[in-house]
SERO-4910 file (N, C-alpha, C, O; in steps of 0.05 Angstrom, whole numbers):
BEGIN
 pado doro    nc1    nc2    nc3   cac1   cac2   cac3    cc1    cc2    cc3    oc1    oc2    oc3
  Met    A    304    580   -337    297    572   -364    283    545   -364    292    526   -352
  Leu    A    260    543   -377    245    519   -378    255    501   -401    263    511   -422
  Lys    A    254    475   -396    264    455   -416    248    430   -414    234    425   -395
  Val    A    250    413   -435    236    388   -436    250    368   -417    274    365   -417
  Pro    A    235    353   -400    247    333   -382    261    311   -398    250    302   -418
  Gln    A    284    303   -389    299    283   -403    292    255   -393    299    235   -406
  Asn    A    279    253   -370    275    226   -358    245    220   -355    238    204   -337
  Gln    A    228    231   -372    200    225   -371    195    199   -387    204    197   -410
  Val    A    181    180   -376    177    154   -389    147    149   -396    142    130   -411
  Ala    A    129    165   -386    100    160   -392     86    187   -393     97    208   -386
  Gly    A     61    186   -402     45    211   -403     50    227   -428     66    219   -445
  His    A     37    250   -429     41    268   -452     69    280   -451     77    291   -430
  Gln    A     83    279   -472    111    289   -473    114    313   -491    103    314   -513
  Ala    A    129    333   -481    133    358   -496    154    352   -518    167    331   -519
  Gly    A    156    371   -536    176    368   -558    161    363   -584    141    350   -585
  Gly    A    173    374   -606    161    370   -632    134    384   -635    117    375   -650
  Gly    A    130    406   -620    105    420   -622     82    409   -605     59    417   -608
  Asn    A     89    389   -588     68    377   -571     67    390   -544     87    400   -534
  Leu    A     44    390   -532     40    401   -505     47    380   -484     37    358   -485
  Gly    A     66    387   -466     75    368   -446     89    383   -423     91    407   -424
  Pro    A     98    368   -403    111    380   -380    138    392   -387    151    386   -407
  Leu    A    146    411   -369    172    424   -372    185    424   -344    171    420   -324
  Val    A    211    428   -343    225    430   -318    244    454   -318    250    464   -340
  Asp    A    252    463   -295    273    483   -293    296    473   -277    296    450   -269
  Asp    A    316    489   -273    340    481   -259    338    483   -228    356    475   -214
  Ser    A    315    492   -219    312    496   -190    296    474   -177    289    475   -154
  Gly    A    290    453   -193    276    430   -181    246    431   -184    232    417   -169
  His    A    235    446   -203    206    448   -207    198    434   -233    212    435   -253
  Phe    A    176    420   -232    164    406   -254    137    419   -261    120    420   -244
  Tyr    A    135    429   -286    111    444   -294     94    426   -312    101    419   -334
  Lys    A     70    419   -301     52    401   -315     28    417   -325     13    428   -309
  Pro    A     24    419   -352      2    434   -362    -25    423   -353    -29    398   -354
  Leu    A    -43    440   -345    -69    431   -337    -85    422   -361    -86    436   -381
  Gln    A    -97    399   -360   -113    389   -382   -138    406   -384   -149    415   -363
  Gly    A   -147    411   -408   -169    430   -413   -196    422   -402   -212    440   -396
  Asp    A   -201    397   -399   -227    388   -388   -226    388   -357   -208    400   -345
  Glu    A   -244    373   -345   -246    373   -316   -222    359   -303   -218    362   -278
  Arg    A   -206    344   -318   -183    330   -306   -163    350   -294   -152    344   -273
  Gly    A   -159    372   -308   -140    392   -297   -149    403   -271   -133    405   -252
  Ser    A   -174    412   -269   -185    423   -244   -186    402   -222   -182    409   -199
  Lys    A   -191    377   -229   -192    356   -209   -165    351   -197   -162    346   -173
  Glu    A   -144    353   -214   -117    348   -203   -109    371   -185    -96    366   -164
  Val    A   -115    395   -192   -109    418   -175   -124    415   -148   -113    420   -127
  Ala    A   -150    407   -150   -166    403   -126   -154    382   -108   -154    385    -83
  Phe    A   -144    360   -120   -133    339   -103   -108    349    -89   -106    347    -64
  Tyr    A    -89    361   -104    -64    371    -91    -70    391    -69    -58    391    -48
  Thr    A    -90    408    -74    -97    428    -54   -108    415    -29   -100    421     -6
  Ser    A   -127    396    -33   -139    382    -11   -118    366      4   -117    366     29
  Phe    A   -101    351    -11    -82    334      2    -62    349     19    -54    341     41
  Ser    A    -53    372      8    -32    388     22    -42    400     48    -27    406     66
  Leu    A    -69    403     50    -81    415     74    -93    394     93   -102    401    115
  Asn    A    -95    369     84   -109    349    100    -92    339    123    -72    325    119
  Thr    A   -100    346    147    -84    338    171    -87    308    178    -73    298    195
  Lys    A   -106    295    164   -109    266    169    -89    249    155    -87    225    160
  Val    A    -74    261    136    -53    246    122    -28    245    139    -17    266    145
  Pro    A    -19    221    146      6    220    163     30    232    149     33    230    125
  Asp    A     47    244    165     71    257    154     89    237    139    101    243    119
  Glu    A     90    212    149    108    192    137     97    183    110    111    170     94
  Ile    A     71    188    104     60    181     78     64    203     58     65    198     34
  Arg    A     67    228     66     70    250     48     96    248     31     97    259      9
  Lys    A    115    233     41    140    230     26    136    215      0    153    216    -18
  Phe    A    114    201     -3    108    186    -27     93    202    -48     87    192    -70
  Phe    A     89    228    -42     75    245    -61     93    269    -68    108    279    -51
  Pro    A     92    278    -93    108    301   -101    100    326    -85     77    329    -78
  Ile    A    119    343    -79    113    368    -66     98    386    -85    105    388   -108
  Phe    A     77    399    -75     59    416    -91     66    445    -85     65    454    -62
  Tyr    A     72    460   -107     78    489   -104     57    507   -115     61    531   -117
  Gly    A     34    496   -121     12    513   -132     10    512   -162     19    492   -174
  Thr    A     -1    532   -174     -4    534   -203     10    559   -213     13    579   -198
  Gln    A     17    559   -238     31    583   -250     26    584   -280     25    563   -293
  Leu    A     23    608   -290     21    612   -319     49    612   -331     66    629   -323
  Val    A     55    594   -349     81    593   -363     76    589   -393     55    580   -401
  Glu    A     97    595   -408     95    590   -437     93    560   -443    110    545   -434
  Ala    A     73    552   -457     68    524   -462     89    513   -482     99    527   -499
  Ser    A     94    487   -479    115    474   -496    107    473   -525    124    470   -542
  Asp    A     81    475   -531     72    473   -559     71    500   -573     62    502   -596
  Gly    A     81    521   -560     81    547   -572     55    562   -572     52    582   -587
  Ser    A     35    552   -557      8    564   -557      5    587   -538    -17    597   -535
  Gly    A     27    596   -525     25    618   -507     24    610   -478     30    587   -470
  Leu    A     15    629   -461     13    624   -433     -9    605   -426    -32    608   -435
  Lys    A     -3    584   -410    -22    565   -401    -17    559   -371      5    561   -362
  Ser    A    -39    553   -357    -36    546   -329    -23    519   -326    -31    499   -339
  His    A     -4    517   -308     11    492   -302     11    486   -273     13    505   -256
  Leu    A      8    461   -266     15    452   -238     45    455   -234     60    448   -252
  Val    A     53    465   -211     81    467   -205     87    446   -183     78    449   -161
  Leu    A    103    426   -190    108    404   -173    138    400   -169    154    412   -182
  Glu    A    145    382   -151    173    374   -147    183    358   -171    169    340   -180
  Asp    A    206    365   -181    219    349   -202    231    325   -189    252    327   -176
  Leu    A    219    302   -193    228    277   -179    255    268   -187    268    253   -172
  Thr    A    264    275   -211    290    266   -220    313    286   -215    336    281   -223
  Leu    A    307    308   -202    328    328   -196    351    315   -180    345    302   -160
  Gly    A    375    318   -188    398    307   -174    405    279   -182    426    269   -174
  His    A    388    267   -198    395    240   -208    410    243   -235    403    259   -252
  Val    A    431    226   -238    448    228   -261    437    211   -284    431    220   -306
  Asn    A    435    185   -279    426    166   -299    406    147   -287    412    123   -284
  Pro    A    383    156   -279    364    139   -265    350    119   -283    342    125   -305
  Ser    A    347     95   -272    330     75   -285    302     79   -273    299     81   -248
  Ile    A    282     81   -290    255     90   -281    234     71   -292    236     61   -315
  Met    A    214     66   -276    191     50   -284    166     63   -275    163     71   -251
  Asp    A    146     67   -293    120     79   -287    100     56   -287     96     43   -308
  Ile    A     87     51   -264     68     28   -262     41     39   -254     37     49   -232
  Lys    A     21     36   -272     -6     46   -266    -20     25   -249    -22      2   -256
  Ile    A    -30     34   -226    -42     16   -206    -72     14   -208    -86     34   -213
  Gly    A    -82    -10   -204   -111    -14   -204   -121    -31   -227   -112    -27   -249
  Ser    A   -139    -49   -221   -151    -65   -243   -171    -48   -258   -179    -54   -281
  Arg    A   -180    -27   -246   -199     -7   -259   -186     20   -258   -179     30   -237
  Thr    A   -181     32   -281   -167     58   -283   -186     81   -287   -177    103   -292
  Trp    A   -212     77   -285   -231     98   -290   -248    103   -265   -255     84   -250
  Ser    A   -254    128   -260   -271    135   -238   -301    131   -245   -308    135   -268
  Pro    A   -317    122   -226   -346    119   -231   -359    145   -240   -381    144   -252
  Gln    A   -346    167   -234   -357    193   -241   -350    202   -269   -360    222   -279
  Ala    A   -334    186   -283   -325    194   -310   -348    190   -330   -368    177   -325
  Ser    A   -345    202   -354   -365    200   -375   -365    172   -387   -345    157   -384
  Glu    A   -386    165   -400   -388    138   -412   -367    134   -433   -356    112   -435
  Asp    A   -361    154   -448   -341    152   -469   -313    147   -457   -298    131   -467
  Tyr    A   -307    161   -436   -281    158   -423   -279    131   -410   -258    118   -411
  Ile    A   -300    121   -397   -300     95   -385   -295     73   -406   -280     55   -401
  Ala    A   -309     76   -429   -305     57   -450   -276     56   -460   -265     35   -466
  Lys    A   -264     80   -462   -236     82   -471   -218     69   -451   -200     54   -459
  Cys    A   -222     73   -426   -205     61   -405   -209     31   -403   -190     16   -400
  Leu    A   -234     22   -406   -240     -6   -405   -225    -21   -427   -214    -43   -423
  Lys    A   -224     -9   -450   -209    -21   -473   -180    -25   -466   -169    -46   -471
  Lys    A   -167     -4   -455   -139     -6   -447   -135    -26   -425   -116    -42   -425
  Asp    A   -153    -26   -405   -150    -45   -383   -152    -74   -392   -137    -91   -383
  Arg    A   -170    -79   -412   -173   -106   -421   -150   -115   -439   -144   -139   -440
  Glu    A   -138    -96   -454   -117   -103   -472    -90   -104   -458    -70   -111   -471
  Ser    A    -89    -96   -433    -64    -96   -418    -66   -116   -395    -84   -133   -395
  Ser    A    -48   -114   -376    -48   -132   -352    -65   -121   -329    -66   -133   -308
  Ser    A    -78    -98   -333    -92    -85   -311   -113   -103   -299   -113   -106   -274
  Leu    A   -131   -114   -315   -152   -131   -304   -141   -157   -291   -151   -165   -271
  Leu    A   -121   -168   -304   -110   -193   -294    -93   -190   -268    -96   -205   -249
  Leu    A    -75   -170   -268    -56   -166   -247    -63   -144   -227    -53   -144   -205
  Gly    A    -79   -125   -236    -84   -102   -218    -64    -80   -223    -64    -60   -208
  Phe    A    -47    -82   -242    -29    -61   -250    -18    -66   -278    -20    -88   -288
  Arg    A     -7    -46   -291      5    -49   -317     28    -29   -319     29     -8   -306
  Leu    A     47    -36   -336     70    -17   -341     60      4   -360     48     -1   -381
  Ser    A     67     29   -354     60     52   -372     85     62   -387     82     75   -408
  Gly    A    108     57   -376    133     66   -389    157     60   -372    154     56   -347
  Leu    A    180     58   -384    205     53   -369    229     61   -384    229     64   -409
  Gln    A    251     64   -370    277     67   -382    298     52   -365    297     54   -341
  Phe    A    315     37   -379    337     24   -366    363     39   -372    367     47   -394
  Tyr    A    379     41   -351    407     52   -356    425     28   -357    425     12   -338
  Thr    A    442     26   -377    461      4   -380    489     15   -374    499     32   -388
  Asn    A    501      4   -353    528     13   -345    548      7   -367    566     24   -372
  Lys    A    546    -16   -379    566    -24   -398    567     -6   -422    589      2   -432
  Glu    A    543      1   -433    542     18   -456    539     47   -449    542     65   -467
  Ala    A    533     53   -424    529     81   -414    508     95   -431    511    118   -438
  Val    A    486     81   -436    463     92   -451    437     84   -437    436     65   -421
  Phe    A    416     97   -445    389     90   -436    376     73   -457    379     77   -481
  Arg    A    360     53   -448    343     38   -466    315     44   -457    307     40   -434
  Lys    A    299     55   -476    272     63   -469    252     51   -489    248     63   -511
  Pro    A    240     28   -482    221     16   -500    197     35   -504    192     52   -487
  Thr    A    183     32   -526    160     48   -532    138     43   -511    135     20   -501
  Lys    A    122     63   -505    100     59   -486     80     38   -495     70     22   -479
  Lys    A     75     37   -521     56     18   -532     66    -11   -528     50    -29   -522
  Ser    A     92    -15   -530    103    -42   -528    102    -52   -499     99    -76   -495
  Val    A    105    -35   -479    105    -44   -452     78    -47   -440     74    -61   -420
  Gln    A     58    -33   -451     31    -33   -440     16    -59   -446     -4    -65   -433
  Ser    A     26    -75   -465     11    -99   -472     26   -125   -463     20   -147   -474
  Leu    A     44   -123   -444     59   -146   -435     43   -165   -418     24   -157   -404
  Ser    A     49   -191   -420     36   -211   -404     48   -211   -376     68   -197   -370
  Ala    A     37   -227   -358     46   -229   -331     75   -238   -330     91   -226   -315
  Glu    A     83   -259   -345    110   -269   -345    129   -248   -357    152   -246   -348
  Glu    A    120   -234   -377    137   -213   -390    142   -190   -370    163   -179   -370
  Ile    A    121   -183   -355    125   -162   -335    145   -170   -314    161   -154   -305
  Lys    A    143   -195   -305    162   -205   -285    191   -203   -296    209   -197   -282
  Leu    A    194   -210   -322    220   -208   -334    230   -179   -335    254   -174   -331
  Val    A    212   -161   -341    220   -132   -342    228   -123   -314    248   -108   -311
  Leu    A    214   -132   -293    221   -124   -266    249   -135   -259    264   -122   -245
  Lys    A    255   -160   -268    281   -171   -264    303   -155   -279    324   -149   -268
  Asn    A    297   -148   -303    316   -133   -319    322   -106   -306    344    -95   -308
  Phe    A    301    -95   -293    304    -69   -280    326    -68   -260    339    -48   -256
  Val    A    331    -91   -246    351    -92   -225    374   -111   -233    386   -123   -215
  Ser    A    380   -113   -259    401   -130   -268    425   -114   -279    421    -92   -289
  Ser    A    448   -127   -278    472   -114   -289    473   -119   -319    486   -104   -334
  Asn    A    460   -140   -329    460   -146   -357    433   -139   -370    421   -155   -384
  Thr    A    424   -115   -364    398   -106   -373    394   -109   -403    412   -103   -419
  Ser    A    370   -118   -410    363   -121   -439    334   -116   -442    318   -122   -424
  Thr    A    326   -105   -465    298   -102   -471    287   -126   -486    263   -128   -493
  Glu    A    305   -146   -491    296   -170   -505    283   -190   -485    294   -195   -464
  Leu    A    259   -199   -492    244   -217   -473    257   -244   -471    249   -260   -453
  Glu    A    276   -251   -489    290   -277   -487    314   -276   -469    327   -296   -465
  Ser    A    320   -253   -458    344   -250   -442    342   -264   -415    320   -271   -407
  Lys    A    365   -268   -402    366   -281   -376    378   -261   -356    402   -262   -351
  Pro    A    362   -243   -345    372   -223   -326    385   -236   -301    375   -256   -291
  Asp    A    406   -224   -291    420   -235   -268    410   -225   -241    418   -235   -220
  Cys    A    393   -204   -241    381   -193   -216    403   -185   -197    400   -188   -172
  Ala    A    426   -175   -207    449   -169   -190    443   -149   -168    455   -150   -147
  Phe    A    425   -130   -174    420   -109   -155    393   -111   -140    384    -93   -127
  Ala    A    380   -135   -143    354   -138   -130    355   -134   -100    337   -122    -89
  Ser    A    376   -145    -87    378   -143    -58    381   -115    -47    371   -109    -26
  Val    A    394    -97    -63    398    -70    -53    378    -50    -64    375    -28    -53
  Val    A    363    -58    -85    343    -40    -96    315    -48    -86    301    -31    -75
  Phe    A    308    -73    -90    282    -83    -80    282    -89    -50    263    -84    -37
  Gly    A    304   -100    -40    306   -110    -13    317    -90      7    323    -67     -1
  Gly    A    320    -98     32    331    -81     53    311    -62     65    289    -58     53
  Pro    A    317    -51     88    298    -33    102    291     -8     87    271      5     93
  Asn    A    308      1     68    303     25     53    296     19     24    293     37      8
  Gly    A    293     -7     17    288    -14    -10    259    -10    -19    242     -2     -4
  Ile    A    255    -14    -45    229     -9    -57    207    -26    -44    185    -17    -40
  Leu    A    213    -51    -38    193    -69    -26    184    -58      1    160    -58      7
  Ser    A    203    -49     17    197    -38     43    180    -13     40    161     -9     56
  Gln    A    185      3     21    169     27     16    141     20      7    122     33     16
  Leu    A    139      0    -10    112     -9    -19     96    -20      5     72    -16      6
  Phe    A    109    -34     23     95    -45     47     85    -21     64     63    -23     75
  Glu    A    101     -1     66     93     23     82     68     36     69     49     44     83
  Leu    A     69     39     43     46     50     28     22     32     30     -1     42     34
  Lys    A     26      6     28      4    -13     30     -9    -12     57    -34    -13     59
  Ser    A      6     -9     78     -5     -8    105    -24     16    108    -45     14    121
  Trp    A    -17     38     95    -35     62     96    -61     56     81    -83     64     90
  Phe    A    -58     44     58    -82     39     41   -100     18     54   -124     16     46
  Glu    A    -90      2     72   -107    -17     86   -127     -3    105   -146    -15    114
  Asp    A   -121     22    111   -138     37    130   -150     62    118   -172     70    126
  Gln    A   -136     76    100   -145    102     91   -171    101     75   -174     84     58
  Thr    A   -189    119     82   -215    122     68   -219    150     58   -242    159     53
  Leu    A   -197    166     56   -199    194     48   -203    197     18   -218    214      9
  Tyr    A   -189    180      3   -189    183    -26   -191    156    -40   -183    136    -28
  His    A   -201    157    -64   -199    134    -82   -182    142   -106   -189    161   -121
  Phe    A   -160    127   -110   -141    135   -131   -145    118   -156   -138     94   -157
  Tyr    A   -155    131   -177   -158    117   -203   -137    128   -222   -131    152   -224
  Ser    A   -125    109   -237   -105    116   -258    -81    130   -247    -68    146   -261
  Val    A    -74    124   -222    -50    135   -209    -27    116   -213    -32     91   -212
  Ser    A     -3    126   -216     20    109   -221     40    109   -198     42    129   -184
  Val    A     53     87   -195     77     86   -178    101     92   -196    106     78   -216
  His    A    116    112   -188    140    120   -203    164    108   -187    170    117   -165
  Met    A    177     88   -199    198     73   -186    225     81   -199    228     82   -223
  Met    A    245     87   -182    270     98   -193    294     90   -176    292     88   -151
  Tyr    A    317     86   -189    342     83   -174    365     88   -193    361     90   -217
  Glu    A    389     91   -182    414     96   -197    430     70   -200    442     61   -180
  Lys    A    430     59   -224    444     33   -228    475     36   -224    488     18   -215
  Gln    A    486     59   -233    514     63   -230    523     62   -201    543     51   -194
  Leu    A    507     75   -183    513     75   -155    511     46   -144    528     38   -128
  Ala    A    491     31   -153    488      4   -143    512    -13   -151    521    -30   -136
  Ser    A    522     -9   -176    544    -25   -185    570    -19   -171    588    -35   -170
  Glu    A    571      5   -159    595     14   -143    592      7   -114    609     14    -98
  Gly    A    570     -6   -106    566    -14    -78    557      9    -61    560      9    -37
  Arg    A    546     30    -74    537     54    -59    507     53    -57    494     37    -71
  Asn    A    495     71    -41    466     73    -39    454     80    -66    460    101    -77
  Pro    A    437     62    -77    426     67   -104    404     87   -105    393     92   -127
  Arg    A    396     98    -82    375    118    -81    349    108    -92    335    121   -106
  Ala    A    342     83    -84    317     71    -93    294     84    -79    294     88    -55
  Glu    A    273     92    -95    250    105    -83    226    103   -101    228     99   -125
  Ile    A    203    105    -88    178    105   -103    163    131    -96    165    142    -74
  Lys    A    147    140   -115    129    163   -112    103    156   -126    103    141   -146
  Leu    A     81    167   -116     56    165   -131     53    190   -148     58    213   -139
  Ile    A     44    187   -173     41    210   -191     15    207   -207      4    186   -209
  Asp    A      6    230   -217    -18    232   -235    -44    229   -219    -52    206   -213
  Phe    A    -56    251   -213    -80    251   -195   -104    265   -207   -119    278   -194
  Ala    A   -107    261   -234   -130    275   -247   -156    259   -244   -177    269   -253
  His    A   -155    236   -232   -179    219   -230   -184    210   -201   -195    188   -197
  Val    A   -176    226   -182   -180    219   -154   -208    227   -144   -216    250   -150
  Asp    A   -221    209   -130   -248    216   -119   -246    215    -88   -227    205    -77
  Glu    A   -266    227    -76   -267    226    -47   -273    197    -38   -288    182    -51
  Gly    A   -260    189    -16   -264    161     -6   -290    156      7   -300    133      6
  Arg    A   -302    176     19   -328    174     32   -329    151     52   -349    137     55
  Gly    A   -307    148     67   -306    128     88   -303     99     79   -306     80     95
  Val    A   -297     95     53   -294     68     42   -265     63     34   -252     80     21
  Ile    A   -254     39     41   -227     33     33   -224     30      3   -242     20    -11
  Asp    A   -202     39     -8   -197     39    -37   -186     11    -44   -162      8    -48
  His    A   -204     -8    -47   -196    -36    -52   -183    -39    -80   -166    -56    -84
  Asn    A   -191    -22    -99   -180    -23   -126   -150    -17   -126   -134    -32   -137
  Phe    A   -142      4   -112   -114     12   -111    -99     -7    -93    -77    -16    -99
  Leu    A   -111    -14    -70    -98    -33    -51    -92    -60    -64    -71    -71    -60
  Gly    A   -111    -69    -80   -107    -95    -94    -83    -94   -113    -68   -113   -115
  Gly    A    -81    -72   -127    -58    -68   -146    -32    -67   -132    -12    -79   -141
  Ile    A    -30    -53   -109     -6    -52    -93      2    -80    -83     25    -87    -84
  Cys    A    -18    -94    -73    -13   -122    -63     -2   -139    -85     16   -156    -80
  Ser    A    -13   -137   -109     -3   -153   -132     26   -146   -139     42   -164   -144
  Leu    A     32   -120   -139     59   -111   -145     79   -121   -124    101   -130   -130
  Val    A     70   -120    -99     87   -130    -76     92   -160    -80    115   -169    -76
  Lys    A     73   -175    -89     76   -203    -93     97   -209   -115    114   -226   -111
  Phe    A     95   -194   -137    114   -198   -159    143   -193   -150    161   -208   -155
  Ile    A    147   -170   -136    174   -163   -127    184   -182   -106    208   -188   -105
  Ser    A    166   -191    -88    174   -210    -67    184   -236    -79    203   -248    -70
  Glu    A    170   -245   -100    178   -270   -113    206   -267   -126    221   -286   -126
  Ile    A    211   -244   -137    238   -239   -149    259   -240   -128    281   -252   -132
  Leu    A    254   -228   -105    273   -228    -83    278   -256    -72    300   -263    -66
  Arg    A    256   -271    -69    259   -298    -59    276   -315    -78    293   -331    -70
  Ala    A    271   -312   -104    287   -327   -124    316   -319   -123    334   -336   -127
  Thr    A    321   -293   -119    348   -283   -117    362   -295    -93    386   -301    -94
  Asp    A    348   -297    -71    360   -308    -46    366   -337    -49    385   -347    -36
  Asp    A    350   -351    -65    354   -380    -68    376   -388    -88    386   -410    -87
  Cys    A    384   -369   -105    403   -375   -126    427   -356   -124    424   -333   -116
  Pro    A    451   -366   -130    475   -349   -130    473   -328   -152    463   -334   -174
  Ile    A    482   -304   -147    482   -283   -167    509   -279   -179    529   -274   -164
  Lys    A    512   -282   -205    538   -282   -218    551   -255   -215    576   -254   -210
  Ala    A    537   -234   -218    549   -207   -219    554   -195   -192    567   -174   -189
  Cys    A    544   -208   -171    546   -196   -145    546   -218   -124    525   -229   -118
  Ser    A    568   -225   -113    570   -247    -94    555   -242    -68    549   -219    -62
  Lys    A    550   -263    -53    536   -260    -28    552   -242     -9    540   -226      6
  Asp    A    579   -245     -9    595   -228      8    591   -198      0    590   -181     18
  Ala    A    590   -193    -26    587   -166    -35    560   -155    -27    557   -132    -20
  Gln    A    539   -172    -28    512   -164    -20    512   -156      9    501   -135     16
  Lys    A    525   -172     26    526   -165     54    541   -139     59    533   -122     76
  Lys    A    563   -136     44    579   -112     48    564    -87     40    567    -66     53
  His    A    547    -89     20    533    -66      9    504    -64     20    488    -49      8
  Tyr    A    498    -79     40    471    -78     50    464    -51     62    479    -40     77
  Ile    A    441    -41     53    433    -14     62    418    -15     88    399    -31     91
  Thr    A    426      1    107    412      3    132    400     30    135    403     47    117
  Asp    A    386     35    157    374     61    162    395     83    164    390    107    160
  Asn    A    420     76    170    441     95    174    459     97    150    481    110    151
  Gly    A    451     85    128    468     86    104    477     58     95    460     39     96
  Ile    A    502     55     87    511     29     77    532     18     96    551     31    103
  Asn    A    527     -7    105    547    -20    122    569    -33    106    588    -45    117
***
């Protein structure tokens, strides 16, 4: 049985007669193909990527598994429509905190129409994309204390300044999570979510290393999907921190040229997260003592 995803934070969302993605109980995510060339381009990318032997195996883990396309009943009641069938990234997660970060100072492909480029340029200029090389597209925080999700509107997070984005990143790994920009996040889980050999920063470095050399593709308007389980982190267990790249309707061939637009955005995100970790190391954390951090440090073999 197909149903509306409960943990989607960005993009077109199903429900209320709108066309959007669906999921099933077997771990599949059904994304309706967009009617213009974007749908066919995304199918072409997944097909090319899945068959490309030049993509290292260790890099494939950062991309959703592709199961082809399938005709399914659309969420807006318009009948059978072709959908991409992908891995449901949130399968098995109970209460994930999620952040969708669109990478690149330029989110439009040079091959796009003039109207579409103008539309993207407007968004890039009104957000942090041009300044930072990335912008927030959506997020949800899970709060252990209240046992609820806080999900700011997409419009509110897309117009944040550099300092506000840093505050959101701190809140993402804090025990006293708040959507209020005046809050003082404690960054209690920064060391086990952002840091460590299995943490998000380490994963970003691995992805960055590939982009420093890869010339196969140029990724425009692609997002980093960042996720972890705050409840597990608070219990001193593996928080299952991970990143994936999503949304490939604007990917072009690399033609032997490094994708500096995407690489620059990843470098900028790495810088922001590194600064948060350094600040955490320099200051005592109220909600998680240094002894507790050492006890719960994640290694390649699990938690020591």
